[in-house]
C-alpha positions in Angstrom: 84.6 64.2 85.6 82.6 67.1 87.1 79.4 67.7 86.8 78.3 69.9 84.2 75.8 72.6 85.8 75.1 75.6 87.3 73.3 78.4 89.0 71.1 79.0 86.0 69.8 75.6 85.5 66.6 74.1 86.6 65.8 71.5 88.2 65.1 69.1 85.1 68.3 69.8 83.4 70.6 68.9 86.9 68.4 65.8 87.3 68.8 64.5 84.1 73.1 65.1 84.3 72.8 63.5 87.3 71.5 60.3 86.4 73.9 60.5 83.1 76.3 61.1 85.5 75.2 58.0 87.0 75.1 55.6 84.1 78.6 57.0 83.3 80.8 56.6 86.7 78.7 54.3 89.3 79.4 50.5 88.6 76.2 48.7 87.0 75.8 46.7 89.7 76.0 49.2 92.3 73.2 50.5 90.7 71.3 47.6 89.6 71.2 46.8 93.9 69.9 49.9 94.6 66.7 48.8 94.2 67.3 46.4 96.8 68.0 49.2 99.7 71.1 50.2 101.6 72.0 45.9 102.6 71.7 44.5 98.9 74.5 47.9 98.1 76.4 47.1 101.1 77.0 43.4 100.5 77.9 43.6 96.1 80.1 46.8 97.2 82.8 46.5 99.9 84.3 49.6 101.8 87.5 49.4 99.8 85.8 49.1 96.7 84.0 52.6 97.6 87.3 54.2 99.1 89.0 53.4 96.2 86.8 54.4 93.8 85.1 57.5 95.7 87.5 60.1 94.5 85.4 59.4 90.9 82.1 60.8 93.3 84.4 63.2 94.7 85.6 65.2 91.5 82.1 65.6 89.7 81.2 68.1 92.8 77.7 66.6 94.1 79.6 65.2 97.2 79.4 69.2 98.2 77.5 70.7 95.9 76.8 74.3 97.5 80.6 75.1 97.8 82.3 76.8 95.7 84.2 75.3 92.8 87.0 76.2 93.8 86.8 74.0 96.8 85.6 71.7 95.3 81.6 72.2 95.2 79.1 73.3 92.5 78.2 76.8 93.8 74.3 75.3 93.8 71.5 76.1 95.7 70.6 74.0 98.4 67.0 73.4 96.2 69.2 72.5 93.2 71.3 70.3 95.4 68.5 68.6 96.5 67.9 68.0 92.4 70.7 65.8 92.8 69.9 64.2 96.1 67.2 63.4 94.3 68.8 60.8 91.8 72.1 60.2 94.1 70.2 59.4 97.0 69.0 55.4 96.3 72.6 55.0 95.5 73.5 54.9 99.6 76.6 57.9 97.7 77.8 58.3 101.3 80.4 61.3 101.8 83.8 59.6 103.3 85.7 61.7 105.8 82.4 63.3 107.9 84.7 65.1 110.7 86.6 66.9 107.9 83.7 67.8 106.5 81.7 68.3 109.7 84.2 70.3 112.4 87.4 71.1 109.7 85.4 73.0 107.6 82.9 75.0 109.3 85.7 77.4 110.8 87.8 77.2 107.9 84.6 78.7 105.7 83.9 81.3 108.7 87.2 82.0 109.6 89.7 81.2 108.0 92.1 83.0 105.4 91.3 82.1 101.1 94.4 80.9 101.0 93.8 78.3 104.5 90.1 77.3 102.1 92.3 76.3 99.1 94.8 74.0 101.1 92.9 72.2 103.0 89.1 72.4 102.0 89.6 70.2 98.4 91.6 67.8 99.3 89.0 67.4 102.2 86.5 66.8 100.3 88.2 64.0 98.1 89.2 62.1 101.3 93.2 62.5 100.2 93.3 64.3 104.2 91.2 63.2 107.0 90.7 64.7 110.0 89.8 64.3 113.1 89.4 66.7 116.4 91.6 67.7 119.4 89.7 69.2 122.0 89.4 67.0 124.6 91.6 66.3 127.5 91.7 64.5 130.7 90.7 67.0 133.0 88.7 69.3 130.0 85.5 67.7 129.2 82.5 69.2 129.3 84.3 72.2 130.8 86.5 72.2 127.9 87.9 75.7 128.3 89.6 74.7 131.3 91.9 72.6 128.7 95.7 73.2 129.8 97.5 72.5 126.1 99.8 74.6 125.8 100.9 76.5 122.3 103.7 79.0 122.4 105.3 80.5 119.4 109.1 79.9 117.9 109.7 82.2 114.6 107.1 81.5 112.3 106.3 78.3 114.1 103.8 76.9 117.0 105.1 74.4 119.4 102.1 72.4 121.4 103.1 70.2 124.4 100.2 68.4 125.8 97.8 65.8 125.9 94.1 65.1 124.1 91.6 62.2 124.7 88.7 60.8 123.4 90.1 62.1 120.1 87.4 59.9 118.2 89.1 58.2 114.4 92.6 60.0 115.1 94.6 56.6 114.3 92.8 56.5 110.7 93.7 60.2 110.2 96.3 63.0 108.6 95.1 65.8 110.0 93.3 67.2 113.2 92.4 70.3 114.3 93.1 71.5 118.4 92.9 73.5 120.9 95.6 74.8 122.7 96.0 77.7 125.3 98.3 80.4 124.1 97.6 82.7 127.3 97.5 81.5 130.6 97.3 84.9 132.4 93.3 85.7 130.1 90.3 84.3 131.2 90.1 80.8 130.4 88.1 81.8 126.7 90.1 84.3 125.8 93.7 82.7 125.8 92.4 79.3 123.8 94.0 79.3 120.3 92.5 77.4 116.9 95.2 75.2 115.7 95.2 73.0 112.2 97.9 70.1 113.0 99.2 67.6 111.0 99.7 63.8 113.0 102.4 62.7 110.6 105.0 65.5 112.7 107.4 64.7 114.9 106.0 64.1 118.4 102.8 63.3 117.9 101.7 60.2 119.7 98.1 58.5 118.8 97.4 55.4 121.4 94.7 54.0 120.7 91.3 53.1 123.2 89.5 50.3 122.7 85.5 50.5 123.7 83.3 48.4 125.0 81.8 46.4 122.5 85.1 45.4 121.1 86.0 48.5 119.0 88.4 51.1 118.3 86.9 54.3 117.7 89.1 56.9 120.2 92.2 57.6 120.8 94.0 59.9 123.0 96.8 61.5 121.8 100.0 63.1 123.1 101.9 66.2 122.0 105.5 66.1 123.0 106.6 69.7 120.9 104.8 69.1 117.6 105.9 72.3 115.6 103.0 73.5 113.6 103.4 76.1 111.3 102.0 79.7 112.0 100.2 79.6 108.2 97.7 76.6 110.4 96.3 79.2 113.2 92.6 79.7 112.6 91.6 83.5 113.2 93.3 85.1 116.0 95.5 84.4 118.5 93.5 84.0 121.6 90.7 84.1 119.9 90.2 79.7 119.3 87.4 79.4 121.7 84.9 81.7 119.3 86.3 79.8 115.9 85.3 76.2 117.7 82.2 77.3 118.0 81.9 76.6 114.1 83.7 73.1 115.1 81.0 72.3 118.2 78.0 72.9 116.3 78.9 71.4 112.8 80.1 68.5 115.5 76.6 68.6 117.5 74.9 68.9 113.9 76.8 65.5 112.5 75.6 63.1 115.3 72.1 64.5 115.5 70.4 61.8 113.2 69.2 61.0 110.4 67.9 64.2 108.2 71.0 66.4 110.0 73.3 65.9 106.9 76.0 64.4 108.8 76.3 61.0 110.1 73.2 59.6 110.0 72.9 57.5 113.7 76.3 56.4 114.8 76.3 52.2 115.5 72.3 52.6 115.2 69.0 50.5 114.2 66.2 53.4 112.8 62.4 52.5 113.5 62.1 51.4 109.9 64.1 48.7 110.6 62.8 47.7 113.6 59.3 47.5 112.0 60.5 45.5 109.0 62.0 43.0 111.8 58.8 43.2 113.8 56.8 41.6 110.5 59.3 39.6 109.1 59.0 37.8 112.7 55.3 37.6 112.9 55.4 39.1 116.1 51.7 40.8 117.0 51.8 42.1 120.6 49.7 45.2 120.9 52.6 46.5 123.4 55.9 45.9 121.3 54.0 47.5 118.6 52.7 50.8 120.4 56.1 50.8 121.1 58.0 51.3 117.9 55.4 53.3 116.3 56.3 56.2 119.3 59.4 55.6 118.2 59.2 55.6 114.5 57.3 59.1 115.4 59.5 60.7 117.2 62.6 59.8 114.6 60.1 62.1 112.1 60.0 64.7 114.6 64.3 64.6 114.6 64.4 64.4 111.0 62.0 67.9 111.1 64.2 69.6 113.7 67.3 68.6 111.8 66.3 69.8 108.4 65.4 73.3 109.5 68.9 73.1 110.6 70.4 71.7 107.6 69.4 74.1 106.0 70.4 77.3 107.6 73.6 75.7 106.8 73.1 75.2 103.5 71.7 78.4 103.0 75.1 80.1 104.4 74.8 79.9 108.0 75.7 78.3 111.1 73.7 75.3 112.7 74.6 77.8 116.1 72.9 76.8 119.3 70.0 75.2 117.8 72.1 72.0 116.6 72.2 70.7 120.3 67.9 70.0 120.5 68.9 67.6 117.5 72.1 66.5 119.2 69.9 66.3 123.1 66.7 64.1 121.7 69.6 61.6 118.8 71.2 60.5 121.9 68.3 59.2 123.8 66.4 58.1 120.9 68.8 56.2 119.4 69.6 54.2 122.9 66.3 53.5 123.0 65.9 52.2 119.0 69.2 50.0 120.2 67.7 48.8 123.8 64.4 48.3 120.8 66.6 46.2 118.6 68.1 43.6 121.3 64.7 42.8 122.6 63.6 42.5 119.5 66.5 39.5 118.6 65.8 38.2 122.2 68.1 35.6 123.9 70.0 35.8 120.9 71.5 39.7 121.6 72.4 37.7 125.4 74.0 34.5 124.3 75.5 33.6 121.3 78.4 31.0 120.0 81.6 31.6 118.9 84.0 34.6 119.8 82.5 37.4 122.0 83.4 39.8 119.8 84.1 38.7 116.5 80.9 36.8 116.6 78.6 39.6 118.8 75.5 40.2 116.7 74.8 43.1 114.9 72.0 44.3 117.6 74.1 44.2 120.5 77.0 45.6 119.0 74.6 48.9 118.2 72.8 49.0 121.5 76.4 48.9 123.6 78.2 51.5 121.2 74.8 54.1 121.7 75.7 54.4 125.0 77.7 56.9 124.6 75.9 58.9 122.1 75.0 60.7 125.5 78.3 61.9 125.7 79.6 62.4 122.5 79.5 65.4 120.4 79.5 67.0 124.0 77.3 65.8 127.0 73.2 65.4 127.0 73.7 68.0 130.4 76.3 70.5 128.5 74.0 70.3 125.4 71.0 71.2 127.9 73.0 74.1 129.4 73.0 75.1 125.5 69.7 75.1 124.9 68.5 77.2 128.5 70.9 79.8 127.9 71.1 80.2 124.2 68.1 79.1 122.9 65.2 79.5 125.5 67.5 82.8 127.0 67.8 81.6 130.3 70.3 83.4 132.7 74.1 81.8 132.7 74.7 79.8 135.6 77.2 81.9 138.2 80.9 81.9 137.9 82.5 82.8 140.5 86.1 82.5 138.8 84.7 84.7 135.6 86.9 86.9 134.5 89.6 85.4 136.6 92.9 84.4 134.6 93.1 80.7 133.4 96.2 80.3 135.7 94.4 81.3 138.4 91.7 78.9 138.6 90.7 75.8 140.2 90.9 72.5 137.6 
């Protein structure tokens, strides 16, 4: 049931409508547990139950309240959307399909056709078609523009062949955004095109990569003459690098942590949680207390920084290079938070009974997972270059192969 509000309604009217929707649609056990915070909600709301119920939330329009109604939103202003969050925030109604919402949707808004937006955005909102990203390759990680996956036009279809790697959640996805080389004679950034690939198509092979925490987040993906309809080209041919900028900015914002509007600290423990643990354990140590308060202060700095970028997005802009600020800060900060969580856990974080993977303590698993934070979403080193060149206005690093055809550059 769609929330019956519009831009002409005041904030009190919108909050009242949201409260009425919650009463009518959110299971009472979930609502009652919300007074106990996220942990209490998770105790009574299994992931499978939430996924089954999620279309109800998506159909309300509140999951993407500022999006146009035709794409699954409510066409509200940023401030009106905040009024809704005042009501539903305590219920922890997390948005599913984050790579669809934050990586696939921005380029569709900025460069896609109306037909493409109507085809792909509503299923993204409803989590009916989950998305991943096929950008990095074994020989094109930090230097993404040197990618070699090729795409050749055959009638009204493109034929893609090559290998991608570090594709988060590809094993759970139906679609992928994909960069492929369409003109090897052009300089590397001008011969790339941007495609939407159906991962169920013949020729797609997704292979899971298990990381050192024992879980599978990443994958390598092989495309062997996969046929992609011309309809699934976003933007112009050979202009995919410019289109990818919207995705990369959205990805950096997604992994920038609390207040970013995306994935909130993947694998992380926040400073507030650590302070609560400190109190529960009855620790009274001035050095530890000082360290935790420094982390607490940095979290609030990050939240404020991310809020500014998020406001720009909600106002119709894109995260832009400013998202790299939150990304660089979050990667380092979350690693510090995870180490602090392990320190508070004591020896339990180092040795435990039972299976090494299945019984690994939560704090230890978060610490191990956090090692990826300074790599995923663009390495810290690459993002510092973005900040230096596009935010601070520093000169670009010299490139002896600038303007040279991709096929003539070393890789």
